[in-house]
DSSP file (Angstrom, degrees, kcal/mol; ACC not computed):
  #  RESIDUE AA STRUCTURE BP1 BP2  ACC     N-H-->O    O-->H-N    N-H-->O    O-->H-N    TCO  KAPPA ALPHA  PHI   PSI    X-CA   Y-CA   Z-CA
    1    1 A M              0   0    0      0, 0.0     0, 0.0     0, 0.0     0, 0.0   0.000 360.0 360.0 360.0 144.1   52.7  -23.6   38.4
    2    2 A Q        -     0   0    0      2,-0.1     2,-2.4     0, 0.0     0, 0.0  -0.859 360.0-111.1-110.5 147.8   51.7  -23.0   34.8
    3    3 A P        +     0   0    0      0, 0.0     2,-0.4     0, 0.0     0, 0.0  -0.388  62.3 147.9 -80.2  68.0   48.1  -23.3   33.6
    4    4 A L        -     0   0    0     -2,-2.4     2,-0.5     0, 0.0    -2,-0.1  -0.826  45.2-130.3-101.9 141.4   48.6  -26.4   31.6
    5    5 A I        -     0   0    0     -2,-0.4     3,-0.1     1,-0.2    52,-0.0  -0.790  17.3-172.3 -94.4 129.1   45.8  -28.9   31.1
    6    6 A D        -     0   0    0     -2,-0.5    51,-1.8     1,-0.3     2,-0.3   0.890  67.9 -11.3 -83.3 -47.5   46.8  -32.6   31.8
    7    7 A H  E     -a   57   0A   0     49,-0.2     2,-0.4    45,-0.0    -1,-0.3  -0.991  52.3-149.4-154.7 157.2   43.6  -34.2   30.6
    8    8 A I  E     -a   58   0A   0     49,-2.4    51,-3.2    -2,-0.3     2,-0.4  -0.992  11.1-170.4-129.3 137.1   40.0  -33.5   29.5
    9    9 A Q  E     -a   59   0A   0     -2,-0.4     2,-0.4    49,-0.2    51,-0.2  -0.987   6.4-172.3-131.6 122.8   37.1  -35.9   30.0
   10   10 A I  E     -a   60   0A   0     49,-2.9    51,-2.2    -2,-0.4     2,-0.4  -0.958  19.5-133.7-121.7 129.8   33.8  -35.2   28.4
   11   11 A T  E     -a   61   0A   0     -2,-0.4     2,-0.3    49,-0.2    51,-0.2  -0.679  26.5-169.0 -81.1 130.5   30.5  -37.1   28.9
   12   12 A V        -     0   0    0     49,-2.6     3,-0.3    -2,-0.4    48,-0.0  -0.768  28.0-127.0-116.2 160.3   28.7  -37.9   25.7
   13   13 A K  S    S+     0   0    0      1,-0.3     2,-0.5    -2,-0.3    -1,-0.1   0.932 101.6  22.7 -73.3 -44.6   25.2  -39.2   25.1
   14   14 A N     >  -     0   0    0      1,-0.1     4,-2.7    48,-0.1    -1,-0.3  -0.922  66.3-166.5-128.0 105.2   26.2  -42.2   23.0
   15   15 A I  H  > S+     0   0    0     -2,-0.5     4,-2.7    -3,-0.3     5,-0.1   0.833  88.3  53.4 -64.5 -32.1   29.7  -43.4   23.5
   16   16 A K  H  > S+     0   0    0      2,-0.2     4,-1.6     1,-0.2    -1,-0.2   0.908 112.3  43.4 -68.3 -42.0   29.7  -45.6   20.4
   17   17 A V  H  > S+     0   0    0      2,-0.2     4,-1.4     1,-0.2    -2,-0.2   0.929 116.6  48.2 -66.5 -45.6   28.6  -42.8   18.1
   18   18 A A  H  X S+     0   0    0     -4,-2.7     4,-2.9     1,-0.2     5,-0.3   0.907 106.6  56.4 -63.3 -42.4   31.0  -40.4   19.7
   19   19 A E  H  X S+     0   0    0     -4,-2.7     4,-2.6     1,-0.2    -1,-0.2   0.908 103.5  54.1 -56.9 -42.7   33.9  -42.9   19.5
   20   20 A A  H  X S+     0   0    0     -4,-1.6     4,-0.5     1,-0.2    -1,-0.2   0.895 113.5  43.0 -60.0 -39.5   33.4  -43.1   15.7
   21   21 A F  H >X S+     0   0    0     -4,-1.4     4,-2.7    -3,-0.2     3,-1.3   0.953 114.8  47.3 -70.1 -49.3   33.7  -39.3   15.4
   22   22 A Y  H 3X S+     0   0    0     -4,-2.9     4,-2.1     1,-0.3    -2,-0.2   0.823 102.7  64.0 -66.6 -30.8   36.6  -38.8   17.8
   23   23 A D  H 3< S+     0   0    0     -4,-2.6    -1,-0.3    -5,-0.3    -2,-0.2   0.804 115.2  33.1 -58.9 -27.6   38.5  -41.7   16.1
   24   24 A K  H << S+     0   0    0     -3,-1.3     4,-0.5    -4,-0.5    -2,-0.2   0.795 121.1  47.9 -95.5 -36.1   38.5  -39.4   13.0
   25   25 A F  H >X S+     0   0    0     -4,-2.7     3,-1.5     1,-0.2     4,-0.7   0.943 103.2  56.2 -74.1 -47.8   38.7  -36.0   14.7
   26   26 A L  G ><>S+     0   0    0     -4,-2.1     5,-2.3     1,-0.3     3,-0.8   0.800  97.9  61.7 -63.9 -30.5   41.5  -36.4   17.2
   27   27 A P  G >45S+     0   0    0      0, 0.0     3,-1.1     0, 0.0    -1,-0.3   0.816  95.2  63.9 -61.3 -26.1   44.1  -37.5   14.6
   28   28 A I  G <45S+     0   0    0     -3,-1.5    -2,-0.2    -4,-0.5    -3,-0.1   0.847 104.5  46.9 -61.3 -32.7   43.6  -34.1   13.0
   29   29 A L  G <<5S-     0   0    0     -3,-0.8    -1,-0.3    -4,-0.7    -3,-0.1   0.425 132.5 -93.5 -88.6  -0.2   45.0  -32.7   16.3
   30   30 A G  T < 5S+     0   0    0     -3,-1.1     2,-0.2     1,-0.3    -2,-0.1   0.553  75.2 144.9 100.6   9.5   47.9  -35.1   16.3
   31   31 A F      < -     0   0    0     -5,-2.3     2,-0.7    -6,-0.1    -1,-0.3  -0.572  46.0-133.4 -77.3 144.2   46.6  -37.9   18.4
   32   32 A D    >   -     0   0    0     20,-0.7     3,-2.5    -2,-0.2    20,-0.3  -0.889   5.8-152.9 -98.6 113.7   47.6  -41.5   17.5
   33   33 A I  G >  S+     0   0    0     -2,-0.7     3,-1.7     1,-0.3    -1,-0.1   0.747  91.9  70.2 -59.8 -24.6   44.5  -43.7   17.5
   34   34 A N  G 3  S+     0   0    0      1,-0.3    -1,-0.3    -3,-0.1    -3,-0.0   0.655  92.6  58.4 -65.1 -14.9   46.8  -46.7   18.3
   35   35 A R  G <  S+     0   0    0     -3,-2.5    17,-0.7    17,-0.2    -1,-0.3   0.234  79.0 124.6 -99.5  14.0   47.3  -45.2   21.7
   36   36 A K  E <   -B   51   0A   0     -3,-1.7     2,-0.4    15,-0.2    15,-0.2  -0.514  42.5-164.2 -74.7 141.2   43.5  -45.3   22.5
   37   37 A V  E     -B   50   0A   0     13,-2.8    13,-3.3    -2,-0.2     2,-0.4  -0.988   4.5-160.6-130.1 136.2   42.5  -47.1   25.7
   38   38 A K  E     +B   49   0A   0     -2,-0.4     2,-0.3    11,-0.2    11,-0.2  -0.905  18.7 160.1-115.9 144.8   39.0  -48.3   26.7
   39   39 A A  E     -B   48   0A   0      9,-2.4     9,-2.9    -2,-0.4     2,-0.5  -0.993  35.6-134.1-155.9 158.9   37.9  -49.2   30.2
   40   40 A Y  E     -B   47   0A   0     -2,-0.3     2,-1.0     7,-0.2     7,-0.2  -0.989  19.4-153.2-113.4 123.8   34.8  -49.7   32.4
   41   41 A I  E >>> -B   46   0A   0      5,-2.8     5,-1.3    -2,-0.5     3,-1.1  -0.810   9.3-171.0-100.0  96.3   35.2  -48.0   35.7
   42   42 A R  G >45S+     0   0    0     -2,-1.0     3,-0.8     1,-0.3    -1,-0.2   0.885  80.4  59.9 -57.1 -44.0   33.0  -50.1   38.0
   43   43 A E  G 345S+     0   0    0      1,-0.3    -1,-0.3    -3,-0.1    -2,-0.0   0.778 118.5  30.0 -58.2 -29.2   33.2  -47.7   41.0
   44   44 A H  G <45S-     0   0    0     -3,-1.1    -1,-0.3     2,-0.2    -2,-0.2   0.394 104.2-127.2-111.4  -1.4   31.7  -44.8   38.9
   45   45 A D  T <<5 +     0   0    0     -4,-1.1     2,-0.3    -3,-0.8    -3,-0.2   0.919  65.2 119.1  54.3  51.5   29.6  -46.9   36.6
   46   46 A F  E   < -B   41   0A   0     -5,-1.3    -5,-2.8    18,-0.1     2,-0.4  -0.996  59.7-132.1-144.2 155.3   30.9  -45.5   33.3
   47   47 A H  E     -B   40   0A   0     -2,-0.3    15,-2.3    -7,-0.2     2,-0.4  -0.791  30.0-168.5 -94.1 141.6   32.6  -46.6   30.2
   48   48 A V  E     -BC  39  61A   0     -9,-2.9    -9,-2.4    -2,-0.4     2,-0.5  -0.997  16.9-163.9-137.2 143.6   35.6  -44.4   29.2
   49   49 A I  E     -BC  38  60A   0     11,-2.6    11,-2.4    -2,-0.4     2,-0.5  -0.989  16.1-164.4-123.7 118.1   37.6  -44.2   26.0
   50   50 A E  E     -BC  37  59A   0    -13,-3.3   -13,-2.8    -2,-0.5     2,-0.6  -0.905   9.7-161.0-111.9 129.3   40.9  -42.3   26.5
   51   51 A Y  E     -BC  36  58A   0      7,-3.4     7,-2.7    -2,-0.5     2,-0.3  -0.933  20.7-152.6-103.8 118.9   43.0  -40.9   23.6
   52   52 A T  E     + C   0  57A   0    -17,-0.7   -20,-0.7    -2,-0.6     2,-0.3  -0.715  21.8 166.7-101.7 147.8   46.6  -40.3   24.8
   53   53 A H        -     0   0    0      3,-0.7     3,-0.2    -2,-0.3   -22,-0.1  -0.952  47.9-110.0-145.4 156.2   49.1  -37.8   23.5
   54   54 A D  S    S+     0   0    0     -2,-0.3     3,-0.1     1,-0.2   -23,-0.0   0.798 119.3  38.0 -61.8 -26.5   52.3  -36.6   25.1
   55   55 A N  S    S+     0   0    0      1,-0.3     2,-0.3    -3,-0.0    -1,-0.2   0.652 128.0   4.5 -97.5 -18.4   50.8  -33.2   25.7
   56   56 A L        -     0   0    0     -3,-0.2    -3,-0.7     2,-0.0     2,-0.5  -0.957  53.9-139.3-167.3 138.6   47.2  -34.1   26.6
   57   57 A A  E     -aC   7  52A   0    -51,-1.8   -49,-2.4    -2,-0.3     2,-0.5  -0.919  22.3-167.3-102.3 135.4   44.9  -37.0   27.4
   58   58 A F  E     -aC   8  51A   0     -7,-2.7    -7,-3.4    -2,-0.5     2,-0.4  -0.987   9.0-177.7-126.5 124.0   41.4  -36.6   26.0
   59   59 A A  E     -aC   9  50A   0    -51,-3.2   -49,-2.9    -2,-0.5     2,-0.4  -0.929  19.4-153.3-128.1 146.5   38.6  -38.9   27.1
   60   60 A I  E     -aC  10  49A   0    -11,-2.4   -11,-2.6    -2,-0.4     2,-0.3  -0.936  19.7-164.9-112.6 142.6   35.0  -39.5   26.4
   61   61 A T  E     -aC  11  48A   0    -51,-2.2   -49,-2.6    -2,-0.4   -13,-0.2  -0.944  21.2-115.2-131.9 145.7   32.7  -41.1   29.0
   62   62 A S        -     0   0    0    -15,-2.3   -49,-0.1    -2,-0.3   -48,-0.1  -0.480  38.8-113.7 -75.1 150.3   29.3  -42.6   29.0
   63   63 A P        -     0   0    0      0, 0.0     2,-0.2     0, 0.0   -16,-0.1  -0.352  33.0 -94.0 -78.6 162.4   26.5  -40.8   31.0
   64   64 A R    >>  -     0   0    0      1,-0.1     3,-2.0    -2,-0.1     4,-0.8  -0.497  39.5-112.8 -68.0 149.2   24.9  -42.1   34.1
   65   65 A K  G >4 S+     0   0    0      1,-0.3     3,-0.8     2,-0.2     4,-0.3   0.849 116.5  59.9 -55.4 -37.7   21.7  -43.9   33.3
   66   66 A A  G 34 S+     0   0    0      1,-0.2    -1,-0.3     2,-0.1     3,-0.1   0.702 114.8  35.6 -64.6 -19.2   19.6  -41.2   35.0
   67   67 A F  G X4 S+     0   0    0     -3,-2.0     3,-1.9     1,-0.1    -1,-0.2   0.412  84.0 103.8-113.5  -1.3   21.0  -38.6   32.5
   68   68 A Q  T << S+     0   0    0     -4,-0.8    -2,-0.1    -3,-0.8    -1,-0.1   0.686  85.5  45.2 -64.1 -19.4   21.3  -40.6   29.3
   69   69 A N  T 3  S+     0   0    0     -4,-0.3    -1,-0.3    -3,-0.1    -2,-0.1   0.458  86.4 114.6-101.3  -2.1   18.2  -39.0   27.7
   70   70 A D    <   -     0   0    0     -3,-1.9     2,-0.2     1,-0.1    -3,-0.1  -0.335  69.9-115.7 -64.7 148.3   19.1  -35.4   28.7
   71   71 A S        -     0   0    0      1,-0.0     2,-0.6     2,-0.0    -1,-0.1  -0.563  23.4-119.3 -82.7 152.2   19.9  -33.0   25.8
   72   72 A I        +     0   0    0     -2,-0.2     2,-0.4    58,-0.2    -1,-0.0  -0.833  40.0 166.0 -92.8 124.9   23.3  -31.5   25.4
   73   73 A N    >   -     0   0    0     -2,-0.6     3,-1.8     1,-0.1     6,-0.1  -0.942  31.3-152.6-143.3 119.7   23.3  -27.8   25.6
   74   74 A R  T 3  S+     0   0    0     -2,-0.4     5,-0.1     1,-0.3     4,-0.1   0.568  94.1  62.3 -69.0  -8.4   26.4  -25.7   26.1
   75   75 A R  T 3  S+     0   0    0      2,-0.1    -1,-0.3     3,-0.1     6,-0.1   0.359  76.9 108.2 -99.5   3.8   24.4  -22.9   27.7
   76   76 A K  S X  S-     0   0    0     -3,-1.8     3,-2.1     1,-0.1     2,-0.0  -0.566  86.3 -93.8 -76.0 145.1   23.3  -25.0   30.7
   77   77 A P  T 3  S+     0   0    0      0, 0.0    -1,-0.1     0, 0.0     3,-0.1  -0.358 113.4  18.4 -57.8 135.5   25.0  -24.1   34.0
   78   78 A G  T 3  S+     0   0    0      1,-0.3     2,-0.2    -4,-0.1    -3,-0.1   0.366  99.3 125.8  85.2  -3.9   28.0  -26.3   34.5
   79   79 A A  S <  S-     0   0    0     -3,-2.1     2,-0.7    -6,-0.1    -1,-0.3  -0.480  70.9-104.2 -85.8 154.5   28.2  -27.3   30.8
   80   80 A L        -     0   0    0      1,-0.2    53,-0.3    -2,-0.2     3,-0.1  -0.687  27.6-163.9 -74.3 118.3   31.2  -27.0   28.6
   81   81 A H        -     0   0    0     -2,-0.7    52,-0.4     1,-0.3     2,-0.3   0.970  63.8 -45.0 -69.1 -52.3   30.5  -24.0   26.4
   82   82 A H        -     0   0    0     -3,-0.1     2,-0.5    50,-0.1    -1,-0.3  -0.945  48.0-127.7-169.0 165.1   33.3  -25.0   23.9
   83   83 A L  E     -d  134   0B   0     50,-1.4    52,-2.0    -2,-0.3     2,-0.5  -0.982  20.9-156.0-125.2 125.7   36.8  -26.2   23.8
   84   84 A A  E     -d  135   0B   0     -2,-0.5     2,-0.4    50,-0.2    52,-0.2  -0.860   1.3-159.2-107.1 131.5   39.4  -24.4   21.7
   85   85 A F  E     -d  136   0B   0     50,-3.1    52,-2.4    -2,-0.5     2,-0.4  -0.922  22.7-124.0-107.3 135.0   42.6  -26.0   20.4
   86   86 A R  E     -d  137   0B   0     -2,-0.4     2,-0.3    50,-0.2    52,-0.2  -0.625  20.6-160.4 -82.6 130.3   45.5  -23.8   19.4
   87   87 A A        -     0   0    0     50,-3.7    52,-0.3    -2,-0.4     3,-0.1  -0.756  18.7-136.6-100.8 155.1   47.0  -24.0   15.9
   88   88 A E  S    S+     0   0    0     -2,-0.3     2,-0.3     1,-0.1    -1,-0.1   0.649  83.5  11.1 -85.7 -15.5   50.4  -22.7   15.1
   89   89 A S  S  > S-     0   0    0      1,-0.1     4,-1.5    48,-0.1     3,-0.2  -0.983  72.8-111.1-154.4 161.6   49.4  -21.0   11.9
   90   90 A R  H  > S+     0   0    0     -2,-0.3     4,-2.8     1,-0.2     5,-0.2   0.846 117.8  61.6 -61.4 -34.1   46.3  -20.0    9.9
   91   91 A A  H  > S+     0   0    0      1,-0.2     4,-2.8     2,-0.2    -1,-0.2   0.894 101.7  51.9 -60.7 -38.3   47.4  -22.6    7.4
   92   92 A E  H  > S+     0   0    0      2,-0.2     4,-2.6    -3,-0.2    -1,-0.2   0.891 108.5  50.6 -62.7 -39.0   46.9  -25.2   10.1
   93   93 A V  H  X S+     0   0    0     -4,-1.5     4,-2.4     2,-0.2    -2,-0.2   0.942 112.2  47.2 -61.7 -46.8   43.4  -23.9   10.8
   94   94 A D  H  X S+     0   0    0     -4,-2.8     4,-2.0     1,-0.2    -2,-0.2   0.889 112.4  49.2 -63.4 -39.1   42.6  -24.1    7.1
   95   95 A N  H  X S+     0   0    0     -4,-2.8     4,-2.0     2,-0.2    -1,-0.2   0.919 110.9  49.7 -65.6 -42.3   44.0  -27.6    6.9
   96   96 A A  H  X S+     0   0    0     -4,-2.6     4,-2.8     1,-0.2    -2,-0.2   0.901 108.6  54.5 -61.6 -39.5   42.0  -28.8    9.9
   97   97 A Y  H  X S+     0   0    0     -4,-2.4     4,-2.1     2,-0.2    -1,-0.2   0.909 107.1  49.3 -57.7 -45.6   38.9  -27.2    8.4
   98   98 A M  H  X S+     0   0    0     -4,-2.0     4,-1.6     1,-0.2    -1,-0.2   0.890 113.6  46.7 -64.5 -39.3   39.3  -29.2    5.2
   99   99 A Q  H  X S+     0   0    0     -4,-2.0     4,-1.5     2,-0.2    -2,-0.2   0.869 108.4  55.6 -69.3 -37.0   39.8  -32.4    7.3
  100  100 A L  H  X>S+     0   0    0     -4,-2.8     5,-2.4     1,-0.2     4,-0.5   0.877 105.6  52.4 -63.1 -38.1   36.8  -31.6    9.4
  101  101 A L  H ><5S+     0   0    0     -4,-2.1     3,-1.1     1,-0.2    -1,-0.2   0.924 107.2  52.8 -62.0 -43.7   34.7  -31.3    6.3
  102  102 A K  H 3<5S+     0   0    0     -4,-1.6    -1,-0.2     1,-0.2    -2,-0.2   0.824 109.5  47.8 -62.5 -32.8   35.9  -34.8    5.2
  103  103 A I  H 3<5S-     0   0    0     -4,-1.5    -1,-0.2   -79,-0.1    -2,-0.2   0.459 117.3-109.7 -91.8   1.2   34.9  -36.4    8.5
  104  104 A G  T <<5 +     0   0    0     -3,-1.1    -3,-0.2    -4,-0.5    -2,-0.1   0.743  54.0 168.4  82.3  23.8   31.4  -34.8    8.5
  105  105 A A      < -     0   0    0     -5,-2.4     2,-1.0    -6,-0.1    -1,-0.2  -0.390  44.0-111.9 -66.0 150.1   31.9  -32.4   11.4
  106  106 A D  E     -E  127   0B   0     21,-2.1    21,-2.5    -2,-0.1     2,-0.4  -0.746  33.6-145.5 -84.5 101.0   29.1  -29.8   11.7
  107  107 A I  E     +E  126   0B   0     -2,-1.0    19,-0.3    19,-0.2     3,-0.2  -0.577  23.3 177.4 -74.7 123.9   30.8  -26.6   10.7
  108  108 A V  E    S+     0   0B   0     17,-2.2     2,-0.3    -2,-0.4    18,-0.2   0.823  75.2   5.9 -89.7 -41.0   29.4  -23.6   12.7
  109  109 A S  E    S-E  125   0B   0     16,-1.8    16,-2.0     3,-0.0    -1,-0.3  -0.938  76.1-128.8-150.2 120.2   31.7  -21.0   11.3
  110  110 A E  E     -     0   0B   0     -2,-0.3    13,-0.2    14,-0.2   -16,-0.1  -0.160  54.5 -68.6 -60.9 161.4   34.3  -21.4    8.4
  111  111 A P  E    S+     0   0B   0      0, 0.0     2,-0.3     0, 0.0    13,-0.2  -0.307  80.2 133.3 -55.8 130.1   37.9  -20.2    9.1
  112  112 A Q  E     -E  123   0B   0     11,-1.4    11,-2.3    -3,-0.1     2,-0.3  -0.975  60.2 -84.0-167.6 164.9   37.9  -16.5    9.3
  113  113 A I  E     -E  122   0B   0     -2,-0.3     9,-0.2     9,-0.2     3,-0.1  -0.640  32.7-153.5 -76.7 136.9   39.1  -13.6   11.4
  114  114 A H    >>  -     0   0    0      7,-3.0     3,-2.1    -2,-0.3     4,-1.8  -0.854  12.2-177.1-112.2  89.2   36.9  -12.8   14.4
  115  115 A P  T 34 S+     0   0    0      0, 0.0    -1,-0.1     0, 0.0     4,-0.1   0.696  76.1  74.3 -66.6 -17.2   37.5   -9.1   15.0
  116  116 A E  T 34 S+     0   0    0      1,-0.2     3,-0.1     5,-0.1    -3,-0.0   0.711 109.6  31.8 -65.7 -17.0   35.2   -9.2   18.1
  117  117 A Y  T <4 S-     0   0    0     -3,-2.1     2,-0.3     1,-0.4    -1,-0.2   0.803 136.9 -45.6-102.9 -50.3   38.1  -11.1   19.8
  118  118 A S    ><  -     0   0    0     -4,-1.8     3,-0.9     3,-0.2    -1,-0.4  -0.951  51.2 -98.1-171.2 168.6   41.1   -9.4   18.1
  119  119 A D  T 3  S+     0   0    0     -2,-0.3    21,-0.1     1,-0.2    -3,-0.1   0.586 123.8  41.6 -72.1  -9.6   42.4   -8.4   14.6
  120  120 A T  T 3  S+     0   0    0     -6,-0.1     2,-1.1    19,-0.1    20,-0.5   0.334  78.5 121.5-116.4   4.3   44.4  -11.6   14.4
  121  121 A Y  E <   + F   0 139B   0     -3,-0.9    -7,-3.0    -7,-0.3     2,-0.6  -0.577  37.1 176.3 -78.8 101.5   41.9  -14.1   15.9
  122  122 A Y  E     +EF 113 138B   0     16,-2.8    16,-2.7    -2,-1.1     2,-0.3  -0.925  12.5 154.1-113.4 119.4   41.5  -16.7   13.1
  123  123 A A  E     -EF 112 137B   0    -11,-2.3   -11,-1.4    -2,-0.6     2,-0.4  -0.970  39.0-145.9-148.3 155.1   39.3  -19.7   13.9
  124  124 A V  E     - F   0 136B   0     12,-2.0    12,-2.2    -2,-0.3     2,-0.4  -0.971  22.0-158.3-115.2 138.3   37.0  -22.4   12.7
  125  125 A Y  E     +EF 109 135B   0    -16,-2.0   -17,-2.2    -2,-0.4   -16,-1.8  -0.938  21.2 156.4-114.7 140.0   34.1  -23.5   14.9
  126  126 A F  E     -EF 107 134B   0      8,-2.4     8,-3.5    -2,-0.4     2,-0.4  -0.975  29.8-130.9-154.5 166.3   32.4  -26.9   14.6
  127  127 A K  E     -EF 106 133B   0    -21,-2.5   -21,-2.1    -2,-0.3     6,-0.2  -0.931  18.4-130.0-123.0 150.5   30.3  -29.4   16.5
  128  128 A D    >   -     0   0    0      4,-2.2     3,-1.5    -2,-0.4  -110,-0.1  -0.138  45.7 -84.4 -80.7-174.7   30.7  -33.1   17.0
  129  129 A T  T 3  S+     0   0    0      1,-0.3  -111,-0.1     2,-0.1    -1,-0.1   0.583 129.7  55.3 -71.3  -7.7   28.0  -35.6   16.4
  130  130 A E  T 3  S-     0   0    0      2,-0.1    -1,-0.3  -112,-0.1   -58,-0.2   0.321 120.5-104.6-104.5   4.9   26.7  -35.0   20.0
  131  131 A N  S <  S+     0   0    0     -3,-1.5     2,-0.5     1,-0.3   -57,-0.2   0.716  71.0 147.4  79.3  22.8   26.3  -31.2   19.5
  132  132 A I        -     0   0    0    -59,-0.1    -4,-2.2   -58,-0.0    -1,-0.3  -0.817  43.9-131.3 -92.8 128.3   29.5  -30.4   21.5
  133  133 A K  E     + F   0 127B   0     -2,-0.5   -50,-1.4   -52,-0.4     2,-0.3  -0.575  28.5 175.9 -89.8 138.3   31.2  -27.3   20.2
  134  134 A Y  E     -dF  83 126B   0     -8,-3.5    -8,-2.4    -2,-0.3     2,-0.3  -0.868  11.4-159.0-132.9 166.2   34.9  -27.0   19.4
  135  135 A E  E     -dF  84 125B   0    -52,-2.0   -50,-3.1    -2,-0.3     2,-0.5  -0.996   9.8-157.1-145.5 144.0   37.2  -24.4   17.9
  136  136 A I  E     -dF  85 124B   0    -12,-2.2   -12,-2.0    -2,-0.3     2,-0.3  -0.996  31.8-178.6-121.7 122.9   40.6  -24.5   16.3
  137  137 A V  E     -dF  86 123B   0    -52,-2.4   -50,-3.7    -2,-0.5     2,-0.4  -0.928  29.2-169.8-132.9 144.7   42.3  -21.1   16.5
  138  138 A C  E     - F   0 122B   0    -16,-2.7   -16,-2.8    -2,-0.3     2,-0.1  -0.997   5.7-170.5-128.0 126.9   45.4  -19.2   15.6
  139  139 A N  E       F   0 121B   0     -2,-0.4   -18,-0.2   -52,-0.3   -19,-0.1  -0.378 360.0 360.0-116.6  53.7   45.9  -15.8   17.2
  140  140 A L              0   0    0    -20,-0.5    -1,-0.2    -2,-0.1   -19,-0.1   0.325 360.0 360.0-119.7 360.0   48.9  -14.6   15.2
């Protein structure tokens, strides 16, 4: 078995606000918005929007009513700290950064080498409209 991820599903506070962001963000990573699927899963009482790609399915999900007013904080136990997507070159990181600026992503750290990880670790860090942190990285 290889450590490959089949799908990721993230709960967001406001699915409509999040959908508007992810409709712009995920094409930067190569997702085709025309392959987006929406559903309501009655058994689990949530709405889900799944963006499909041959390599990965990425979904956003509505919260349970009991948690809808909770704040998102990546340092809470059980929370997603951040999610990193691999780029094939530093130019891809730079291009993604320029596109992230255009869609209004909250840039945490512009593309740069992060020597605390390695001499070749080149990444941009940003947050979505829900304060969920992401990274696009090239380690060459």
